C-alpha positions in Angstrom: 63.6 -55.4 -118.9 61.6 -53.8 -116.1 61.6 -50.1 -115.9 60.9 -47.3 -113.4 58.5 -44.4 -113.6 58.2 -41.5 -111.2 55.6 -38.8 -110.4 55.5 -36.1 -107.9 52.8 -34.0 -106.0 52.9 -30.9 -103.9 50.7 -29.9 -101.0 48.0 -27.3 -100.6 50.7 -25.2 -98.7 53.2 -25.2 -101.5 53.7 -21.7 -102.8 52.6 -22.5 -106.3 49.5 -24.2 -105.0 48.6 -21.3 -102.7 48.7 -19.1 -105.8 46.5 -21.6 -107.8 43.9 -21.8 -104.9 43.7 -18.0 -104.6 43.2 -17.7 -108.4 40.5 -20.4 -108.5 38.7 -18.9 -105.3 38.5 -15.7 -107.3 37.0 -17.6 -110.3 34.4 -19.3 -108.1 33.3 -16.0 -106.6 33.0 -14.3 -109.9 31.0 -17.2 -111.4 28.8 -17.4 -108.2 27.6 -13.8 -108.7 27.8 -13.7 -112.5 27.9 -17.1 -114.3 28.9 -15.3 -117.5 32.1 -13.8 -116.1 35.2 -14.1 -118.2 38.3 -14.2 -116.0 41.9 -14.9 -116.3 43.5 -14.2 -113.0 47.2 -14.8 -111.9 48.5 -14.8 -108.3 52.1 -14.3 -107.1 52.9 -15.0 -103.3 56.1 -14.3 -101.6 57.3 -13.2 -98.1 54.4 -11.4 -96.6 52.9 -10.4 -99.9 50.2 -11.4 -102.4 49.9 -9.9 -105.9 46.8 -10.4 -107.9 46.8 -9.6 -111.7 44.6 -10.4 -114.6 41.7 -9.6 -116.9 38.0 -9.8 -115.9 34.7 -9.1 -117.6 31.9 -9.3 -115.1 29.1 -7.3 -113.5 30.2 -8.2 -110.0 32.7 -6.3 -107.8 34.5 -8.5 -105.2 36.5 -7.9 -102.1 39.6 -9.7 -103.6 41.7 -9.1 -100.5 39.3 -10.9 -98.2 39.0 -13.9 -100.6 42.8 -14.2 -100.8 43.2 -13.9 -97.0 40.4 -16.6 -96.4 42.2 -19.1 -98.7 45.5 -18.5 -96.9 44.0 -19.0 -93.5 42.1 -22.1 -94.6 45.4 -23.7 -96.0 47.0 -23.1 -92.6 49.2 -20.0 -92.8 48.0 -18.5 -89.6 51.2 -17.9 -87.6 53.5 -14.9 -87.9 56.7 -17.1 -87.6 55.8 -18.5 -91.1 56.5 -15.0 -92.5 53.4 -15.3 -94.5 50.1 -15.1 -92.6 46.6 -14.6 -93.8 45.5 -11.8 -91.7 48.7 -9.6 -92.0 50.2 -10.2 -95.5 49.8 -7.4 -98.0 47.4 -8.0 -100.9 47.9 -5.9 -104.0 45.3 -6.1 -106.8 46.2 -5.2 -110.4 43.1 -6.8 -112.0 41.6 -4.9 -114.9 39.0 -5.2 -117.7 39.3 -8.0 -120.2 40.5 -7.0 -123.7 37.6 -6.2 -126.0 39.7 -7.7 -128.9 39.7 -11.1 -127.1 36.1 -10.9 -126.0 34.8 -10.3 -129.5 36.4 -13.6 -130.6 34.7 -15.5 -127.8 31.1 -14.2 -127.4 28.5 -14.7 -130.1 24.8 -13.9 -130.5 24.2 -17.6 -130.8 25.8 -19.1 -127.6 26.4 -22.4 -129.3 28.8 -20.8 -131.7 31.0 -19.4 -128.8 34.6 -19.3 -130.0 37.5 -20.9 -128.3 39.1 -18.5 -125.8 42.5 -19.2 -127.2 44.4 -21.4 -129.6 46.3 -24.5 -128.5 46.1 -28.2 -127.9 44.8 -30.0 -124.8 45.2 -33.7 -123.7 43.2 -36.1 -121.7 44.5 -39.4 -120.4 43.2 -42.5 -118.6 44.7 -45.9 -117.6 43.0 -48.9 -116.0 45.8 -49.4 -113.7 43.9 -47.8 -110.8 40.2 -47.6 -109.8 40.0 -43.9 -110.7 41.8 -44.5 -114.0 44.8 -42.5 -113.0 48.5 -43.3 -113.2 49.5 -45.1 -109.9 52.7 -43.1 -109.1 50.7 -39.8 -109.2 47.8 -41.2 -107.4 50.0 -42.4 -104.5 51.8 -39.1 -104.4 48.6 -37.2 -104.0 47.4 -39.7 -101.4 50.6 -39.2 -99.3 50.2 -35.5 -99.2 46.5 -35.5 -98.5 47.1 -37.8 -95.5 50.0 -35.7 -94.4 47.7 -32.6 -94.4 45.1 -34.6 -92.4 47.7 -35.4 -89.8 48.8 -31.7 -89.7 45.2 -30.6 -89.0 44.5 -33.4 -86.5 47.8 -32.2 -84.7 47.8 -35.4 -82.5 50.0 -38.1 -83.8 52.4 -35.6 -85.4 52.4 -32.1 -83.9 55.3 -30.3 -85.6 54.0 -30.1 -89.3 53.8 -26.9 -91.2 51.8 -26.5 -94.4 54.5 -26.8 -97.2 55.3 -30.3 -98.4 56.2 -32.4 -101.5 56.1 -36.1 -102.3 57.4 -38.3 -105.1 56.8 -42.0 -105.8 58.9 -44.2 -108.1 57.3 -47.5 -109.3 58.9 -50.5 -111.0 56.9 -51.8 -113.9 57.1 -55.0 -115.8 57.8 -55.1 -119.5 54.1 -55.5 -120.1 53.4 -52.3 -118.1 52.1 -53.8 -114.8 53.3 -52.2 -111.5 55.5 -54.7 -109.6 56.6 -52.7 -106.5 57.4 -49.3 -105.1 61.1 -48.6 -105.6 61.3 -45.2 -103.8 59.3 -42.6 -101.9 60.4 -39.1 -101.2 58.6 -36.9 -98.7 59.8 -33.4 -97.8 57.7 -31.6 -95.2 58.0 -28.2 -93.6 58.2 -28.5 -89.8 58.6 -26.5 -86.6 62.2 -25.9 -85.3 63.8 -28.6 -83.3 66.6 -28.3 -80.6 68.7 -30.9 -82.3 68.9 -31.3 -86.1 70.0 -35.0 -85.7 67.0 -35.6 -83.4 64.7 -33.8 -85.8 65.7 -35.9 -88.9 65.3 -39.2 -87.0 61.9 -38.2 -85.6 60.5 -37.0 -88.9 61.7 -40.1 -90.8 60.3 -42.4 -88.2 56.9 -40.6 -88.1 56.6 -40.7 -92.0 57.4 -44.3 -92.3 55.6 -45.5 -89.2 52.6 -43.2 -89.0 51.9 -41.6 -92.4 52.7 -44.5 -94.8 50.5 -47.1 -92.8 47.6 -44.7 -93.0 48.0 -44.4 -96.8 48.4 -48.2 -97.2 45.1 -48.7 -95.2 43.2 -46.8 -97.8 44.4 -49.0 -100.6 43.2 -52.3 -102.1 45.2 -55.4 -101.0 46.8 -55.8 -104.4 48.2 -52.3 -104.1 49.2 -52.7 -100.5 51.5 -55.5 -101.6 53.6 -53.0 -103.6 54.8 -51.5 -100.3 57.7 -53.9 -99.6 60.5 -53.7 -97.1 62.9 -52.8 -99.9 61.4 -49.3 -100.5 64.0 -46.6 -100.5 62.8 -43.7 -98.3 64.2 -40.2 -98.7 62.6 -38.1 -96.0 63.6 -34.4 -95.9 66.7 -35.3 -97.7 68.2 -31.8 -97.6 67.9 -31.8 -93.8 66.1 -28.9 -92.0 63.0 -27.5 -93.6 61.7 -24.8 -91.2 61.7 -21.9 -93.7 59.0 -22.8 -96.4 55.9 -21.7 -98.0 56.0 -18.3 -99.8 58.8 -17.2 -97.4 61.1 -19.9 -98.7 60.1 -19.8 -102.4 58.0 -17.5 -104.4 54.8 -19.1 -105.8 53.0 -18.4 -109.1 49.7 -19.6 -110.6 50.0 -22.4 -113.2 53.5 -23.7 -112.4 52.4 -27.2 -111.4 50.6 -28.3 -114.6 52.1 -31.9 -114.5 51.0 -32.4 -110.8 47.6 -31.0 -111.9 47.2 -33.6 -114.6 48.9 -37.0 -115.0 52.3 -36.8 -113.4 54.2 -37.0 -116.6 52.1 -39.8 -118.2 50.3 -39.2 -121.5 51.0 -35.6 -122.7 50.3 -32.0 -121.8 49.5 -29.1 -124.1 51.3 -26.5 -121.8 48.3 -24.5 -120.7 47.6 -24.1 -117.0 44.0 -24.5 -115.5 43.8 -22.4 -112.4 42.6 -18.8 -112.7 40.8 -19.4 -116.0 37.0 -19.4 -116.6 35.7 -22.2 -118.7 35.7 -20.2 -121.9 39.5 -20.8 -121.9 39.8 -24.2 -123.6 43.1 -24.7 -121.9 40.8 -25.6 -118.9 37.5 -26.8 -120.3 38.9 -28.9 -123.2 41.5 -30.6 -120.9 38.6 -31.6 -118.6 36.6 -32.8 -121.7 39.4 -34.9 -123.0 39.9 -36.5 -119.6 36.2 -37.3 -119.6 36.4 -38.9 -123.0 39.6 -40.9 -122.2 38.2 -42.1 -118.8 34.8 -43.2 -120.3 36.6 -44.9 -123.3 38.8 -46.9 -121.1 36.0 -47.7 -118.7 33.9 -48.9 -121.7 36.7 -51.3 -122.6 37.8 -49.7 -125.8 41.4 -49.7 -124.6 43.5 -50.3 -121.4 45.1 -46.9 -121.8 44.2 -43.9 -123.9 45.4 -40.4 -124.8 43.1 -37.9 -126.4 44.1 -34.7 -128.0 41.9 -31.7 -129.2 43.1 -28.5 -130.7 41.5 -25.1 -131.3 42.0 -21.7 -133.0 41.1 -18.6 -131.0 37.6 -17.4 -131.8 36.6 -20.6 -133.7 34.0 -23.0 -132.3 34.7 -26.3 -134.0 38.0 -27.9 -132.9 40.8 -28.3 -135.4 40.9 -32.0 -134.9 40.7 -34.9 -132.4 43.6 -37.3 -132.0 43.6 -40.7 -130.2 46.5 -42.9 -129.0 45.7 -46.3 -127.5 49.4 -47.2 -127.0 48.6 -50.5 -128.7 46.1 -51.5 -126.0 42.9 -51.1 -128.1 40.3 -54.0 -127.6 38.3 -53.1 -130.7 39.3 -54.0 -134.3 39.8 -50.4 -135.3 42.8 -48.1 -135.9 43.4 -45.2 -133.5 42.3 -42.8 -136.4 39.0 -44.7 -136.7 38.5 -44.6 -132.9 39.1 -40.8 -133.0 36.3 -40.5 -135.7 33.9 -42.3 -133.5 34.9 -40.0 -130.5 34.2 -37.0 -132.7 30.7 -38.4 -133.4 29.9 -39.1 -129.7 31.2 -36.0 -128.1 30.5 -32.3 -129.2 33.8 -30.6 -128.5 32.7 -27.0 -129.2 33.5 -24.8 -126.2 29.8 -24.0 -125.4 28.8 -27.7 -125.6 31.7 -28.6 -123.3 30.6 -26.0 -120.8 27.0 -27.3 -120.9 27.9 -31.0 -120.8 30.2 -30.7 -117.8 28.3 -27.9 -116.0 31.4 -25.7 -116.0 29.8 -22.3 -115.5 29.4 -23.0 -111.8 31.8 -22.2 -108.9 33.5 -25.5 -108.8 37.1 -24.6 -109.1 38.8 -24.0 -105.8 38.6 -27.6 -105.0 40.5 -28.5 -108.2 43.5 -26.3 -107.2 45.3 -28.8 -104.9 46.0 -32.6 -105.2 45.2 -32.7 -108.9 42.3 -31.7 -111.3 41.9 -35.4 -112.4 41.1 -38.6 -110.7 39.0 -36.8 -108.0 35.6 -37.8 -106.6 32.4 -36.5 -108.3 30.0 -35.1 -105.7 27.5 -32.5 -105.0 28.2 -29.8 -102.4 26.6 -26.7 -101.0 28.8 -23.6 -101.2 28.1 -20.0 -99.8 29.6 -16.8 -101.3 29.6 -13.4 -99.8 30.0 -9.9 -101.3 29.9 -6.6 -99.6 27.9 -5.3 -102.7 25.3 -8.1 -103.1 23.3 -10.5 -101.0 25.0 -13.7 -100.2 24.7 -16.6 -102.7 24.2 -20.2 -101.8 24.6 -22.7 -104.5 24.4 -26.5 -104.8 27.1 -27.5 -107.3 28.5 -30.7 -108.8 32.2 -31.0 -108.5 34.5 -32.9 -110.9 31.9 -33.6 -113.5 34.6 -34.8 -115.9 35.2 -37.8 -113.7 31.7 -39.2 -114.2 31.4 -42.5 -116.2 28.2 -41.3 -117.7 29.1 -42.0 -121.4 30.1 -45.6 -121.1 26.8 -47.0 -122.5 26.8 -44.5 -125.3 30.3 -45.5 -126.2 29.6 -49.3 -126.1 26.6 -48.7 -128.4 28.6 -46.7 -130.8 31.4 -49.3 -130.9 29.1 -52.2 -131.0 30.3 -53.8 -127.8 
């Protein structure tokens, strides 16, 4: 019998995502001036207020208030009526020195023996149901909100949009796990006030269905466009009025959208957030590394779908173990355990090796903090960083290195295909 699967996304203006982006902007600035920085930074946003807290070991001092304000303004919180505005909100910093007890477990005389920054398990996942090897429901949810943000910034076809929004897509799958149609789409978007609530709801629903959705469809391949049938159930701002939003409507915290950040509920999640953590924290680096493995393995034809788990003990370089689940879709005559042994031989999963392989000690993280850390476009960009205490730094960095299909040939050779 066919089944339904749902994933959600949230916009860059969602309170939790504001917090994630501020935390990752701080990470980028620390790494730009001191690539060896160790940082764990949390952000809280609420009405007219930002609170920064965390632990840092670095040789650079930053103007953290300006960094936070720049992020808020870039997102679009630039009007006083939002009750949270980049130039006027309070910014309180409670960032302090990293624990020496933790640091001694991570740093080693020989960098290759760098210990894991924490214990725990991390998961990577990939499926060949989309071109970017991501679950379709999540991919569409992200696309809807990226396009909605583009419409907001253009301010032409839709002129009443505010930064906070959420989306959700439900897809019907066949018994053999192929997407058949989109069953339902939910979009809730913050908006300017209207004179009439009835007029407001009708206008927003019509604009989402007739302007936003066609723009999303136009970016998809024909086989995916066919999933958008006339039978889709649309729930547009289902609670009604959504004028009060952002941090004024709901407090935001770093790390509360870990399923949005990863696979939308497909596969598994180890529980550790990514944003605000430098790459010595395996919650982040090993999650990227396992995604890199899973994507390259599926692209190499080892399986149609794959989940990869790695686990660590704090202060220990070698992982506790690597686990693979192909969900019965393996194309090679090996058990999942045997596939995992091959993965272990191909990919060095020590924290330092991951950092080097994926170029993680670069300021590449603010871009990850909205619309998902996985399934994104690998590209090289030039970024400029300013400090009142140092000369500006201009760096050319490679984003989303864990999305590269650079191990496909090695995998095929190792598996004899």
